C-alpha positions in Angstrom: -8.1 11.7 12.8 -6.2 8.1 14.3 -2.6 8.8 14.2 -0.3 5.6 14.3 3.1 5.0 14.3 4.1 1.9 12.1 7.1 0.2 10.8 7.6 0.5 7.4 8.0 -3.4 7.0 4.3 -3.5 8.3 3.0 -1.3 5.4 4.9 -3.1 2.7 4.1 -6.8 4.3 0.1 -5.5 4.2 0.1 -3.4 0.9 3.2 -4.2 -1.3 5.0 -7.5 -0.1 6.5 -8.2 -3.6 9.0 -5.1 -2.5 10.2 -6.6 0.9 13.6 -7.9 -1.2 14.1 -4.8 -2.4 14.5 -2.9 0.7 17.0 -3.0 3.8 17.0 -4.1 6.7 17.0 -0.6 8.3 14.6 0.6 5.7 12.2 -1.7 6.8 12.7 -0.7 10.6 12.1 2.9 9.2 8.8 4.4 11.6 6.2 6.0 9.8 3.6 8.1 11.1 0.2 7.9 9.5 -2.0 10.7 9.9 -5.2 8.4 9.7 -3.8 4.9 10.5 -3.0 2.0 8.5 -6.6 0.4 7.8 -7.5 3.3 5.0 -4.0 3.0 2.9 -3.9 1.9 -0.4 -1.4 0.3 -2.4 -0.6 3.4 -4.7 -0.1 5.0 -1.0 2.1 2.4 0.2 4.4 2.8 -3.2 4.4 6.4 -2.3 5.5 6.0 1.5 8.2 3.5 0.3 9.6 5.7 -2.5 9.5 9.2 -0.1 11.3 6.8 2.7 13.9 5.6 0.8 14.5 8.9 -0.3 14.8 10.5 2.9 17.0 7.4 3.8 19.2 8.0 1.8 19.6 12.1 2.3 20.3 10.9 5.9 23.2 8.7 4.6 24.8 11.5 2.8 24.8 13.8 5.5 26.5 11.6 8.0 
């Protein structure tokens, strides 16, 4: 297992660049830990990561 920490922007740029205009700079700067690294991700994985990251980010904002 090659764990890797990357910015969400890197995942989106590589696998789903059409989503960039819909994400805030703060969301794009989120650190994401990938269990098996960036190399094996598929576009559908990127969508799932983006959805989860947005939900977590919104939840954090509500708790503040």
